[in-house]
VONUBA-309431 format. One line per 10 residues: their letters; for each residue x, z, y of C-alpha. Coordinates in nm, 2 decimals, decimal comma, m for minus. Each point is the difference from the previous one (the first is absolute). Example, Ala and Ser with C-alpha at 12.3 -4.5 7.8 and 13.67 -1.06 7.14 Angstrom:
// residues 2
AS = 1,23/0,78/m0,45 ~ 0,14/m0,07/0,34 .
***
This chain:
// residues 164
MTALLLVVAL = 9,01/6,68/8,87 ~ 0,31/0,21/m0,05 ~ 0,08/0,00/0,37 ~ m0,36/0,12/0,08 ~ 0,03/0,26/m0,26 ~ 0,32/0,12/0,15 ~ m0,14/0,02/0,35 ~ m0,30/0,20/m0,13 ~ 0,23/0,24/m0,20 ~ 0,23/0,05/0,30 .
LLMAFGTFAA = m0,30/0,07/0,23 ~ m0,14/0,25/m0,24 ~ 0,34/0,16/m0,04 ~ 0,04/0,03/0,38 ~ m0,34/0,16/0,02 ~ 0,08/0,24/m0,29 ~ 0,33/0,10/0,16 ~ m0,15/0,08/0,34 ~ m0,31/0,16/m0,15 ~ 0,23/0,24/m0,20 .
VLPIVPGPAL = m0,01/0,24/0,30 ~ m0,37/0,05/m0,04 ~ m0,13/0,25/m0,25 ~ m0,21/m0,14/m0,28 ~ 0,13/m0,36/0,05 ~ 0,23/m0,05/m0,29 ~ 0,27/m0,20/0,18 ~ 0,25/m0,03/m0,29 ~ m0,29/m0,09/m0,24 ~ m0,10/m0,28/0,23 .
VWFAAMIYAI = 0,35/m0,13/0,02 ~ 0,02/0,02/m0,39 ~ m0,34/m0,17/m0,03 ~ 0,12/m0,29/0,22 ~ 0,32/m0,04/m0,20 ~ m0,20/0,00/m0,33 ~ m0,25/m0,26/0,14 ~ 0,30/m0,22/0,09 ~ 0,16/0,05/m0,34 ~ m0,32/m0,09/m0,18 .
GTNFQSPGIL = m0,04/m0,30/0,22 ~ 0,34/m0,12/m0,09 ~ m0,03/0,08/m0,37 ~ 0,25/0,28/0,04 ~ 0,28/m0,24/0,09 ~ 0,04/0,17/0,33 ~ 0,08/0,28/0,09 ~ 0,11/0,08/m0,35 ~ m0,07/0,28/m0,25 ~ 0,29/0,23/0,12 .
SLVILTILMI = m0,12/m0,02/0,36 ~ m0,36/0,08/m0,11 ~ 0,12/0,30/m0,20 ~ 0,19/0,13/0,30 ~ m0,30/m0,07/0,23 ~ m0,23/0,19/m0,25 ~ 0,23/0,31/0,00 ~ 0,02/m0,01/0,38 ~ m0,37/m0,03/0,03 ~ m0,06/0,31/m0,22 .
IGSTTNIWMA = 0,25/0,20/0,20 ~ m0,12/m0,13/0,34 ~ m0,37/0,04/m0,07 ~ 0,04/0,37/m0,08 ~ 0,24/0,11/0,27 ~ m0,26/0,17/0,22 ~ m0,11/0,22/m0,29 ~ 0,34/0,11/m0,14 ~ 0,18/0,03/0,33 ~ m0,28/0,22/0,14 .
ALGVKATGGS = 0,03/0,21/m0,31 ~ 0,38/0,02/0,04 ~ m0,07/0,12/0,36 ~ m0,21/0,28/m0,13 ~ 0,26/0,10/m0,26 ~ 0,29/m0,03/0,24 ~ m0,16/0,25/0,24 ~ m0,09/0,25/m0,27 ~ m0,36/m0,11/m0,08 ~ m0,18/0,05/m0,33 .
AWGIVGGLAG = m0,14/m0,24/m0,25 ~ m0,34/0,10/0,14 ~ 0,12/m0,11/0,35 ~ 0,08/m0,34/m0,15 ~ m0,35/m0,02/m0,15 ~ m0,16/0,10/0,33 ~ 0,21/m0,26/0,18 ~ m0,11/m0,28/m0,24 ~ m0,36/0,10/0,03 ~ 0,03/0,02/0,38 .
MLIGTLLFFP = 0,17/m0,34/0,00 ~ m0,28/m0,16/m0,19 ~ m0,28/0,16/0,20 ~ 0,18/m0,06/0,33 ~ 0,05/m0,37/m0,08 ~ m0,37/m0,04/m0,08 ~ m0,12/0,18/0,31 ~ 0,26/m0,09/0,27 ~ 0,17/m0,32/m0,09 ~ 0,28/m0,09/0,08 .
IGALIGVVVG = 0,15/0,33/0,12 ~ m0,22/0,21/m0,22 ~ 0,25/0,00/m0,29 ~ 0,26/0,17/0,21 ~ m0,24/0,25/0,15 ~ m0,16/0,06/m0,34 ~ 0,33/0,06/m0,19 ~ 0,11/0,25/0,26 ~ m0,33/0,18/0,03 ~ m0,04/0,01/m0,38 .
TLGVELLVTG = 0,34/0,14/m0,06 ~ m0,02/0,24/0,29 ~ m0,34/0,14/m0,12 ~ 0,10/0,04/m0,36 ~ 0,34/0,16/0,09 ~ m0,17/0,24/0,24 ~ m0,24/0,10/m0,28 ~ 0,28/0,04/m0,25 ~ 0,25/0,18/0,23 ~ m0,21/0,15/0,27 .
DWRKALRIGG = 0,29/m0,07/0,24 ~ m0,07/m0,23/0,29 ~ 0,36/m0,07/0,09 ~ 0,09/m0,10/m0,36 ~ m0,31/m0,21/m0,02 ~ 0,08/m0,18/0,33 ~ 0,36/m0,06/m0,12 ~ m0,13/m0,15/m0,32 ~ m0,26/m0,21/0,18 ~ 0,28/m0,13/0,23 .
GTAGGFLLGV = 0,21/m0,09/m0,31 ~ m0,29/m0,18/m0,15 ~ m0,05/m0,21/0,32 ~ 0,37/m0,08/0,01 ~ m0,01/m0,10/m0,37 ~ m0,31/m0,21/0,05 ~ 0,15/m0,18/0,30 ~ 0,32/m0,07/m0,18 ~ m0,21/m0,14/m0,28 ~ m0,17/m0,24/0,24 .
VAEFLVALIM = 0,35/m0,12/0,12 ~ 0,12/m0,03/m0,36 ~ m0,31/m0,20/m0,10 ~ 0,07/m0,25/0,28 ~ 0,36/m0,02/m0,09 ~ m0,08/m0,06/m0,37 ~ m0,24/m0,28/0,09 ~ 0,27/m0,15/0,22 ~ 0,25/0,02/m0,28 ~ m0,26/m0,17/m0,23 .
DIVFIGSLLL = m0,03/m0,28/0,25 ~ 0,38/m0,05/0,00 ~ 0,01/0,01/m0,38 ~ m0,27/m0,27/m0,02 ~ 0,15/m0,23/0,26 ~ 0,35/0,05/m0,14 ~ m0,12/m0,09/m0,35 ~ m0,16/m0,31/0,14 ~ 0,32/m0,10/0,18 ~ 0,21/0,07/m0,31 .
MRPG = m0,22/m0,19/m0,24 ~ m0,04/m0,30/0,23 ~ 0,11/m0,32/m0,18 ~ 0,30/m0,19/0,13 .
***
């Protein structure tokens, strides 16, 4: 039973890690969910409470990277708080209308449109839109890397807690 549970958890973790590059699919949350299922199935004997706390913290960070890294991209290029709001709204609408690339298109268009309204300067709005795209794409990479680190923490904790 434990072996089957481990195989299911590892498959779900692999899916979550590779799905982390898709908007809307919460890769780190899937990895965390798989670890929790395994922990519950083993009565929390494995992977251990410390590992689960670390996985939970990583899941929260990893599941939100697209949002806050896109916002950092707006701020780093001189954008306003309204630009961040426009980007978030665009990300949501874009994801719903043009999955899977709609989030990237939406965050850029939303930020660009709002910044153009706020500043009236096309060049500045384009620079901020580019910063938003860069931040968003870095967020996708970071989400994947966090999910991968979560896999390593989980597997490492299993190897360290193995009897004998």
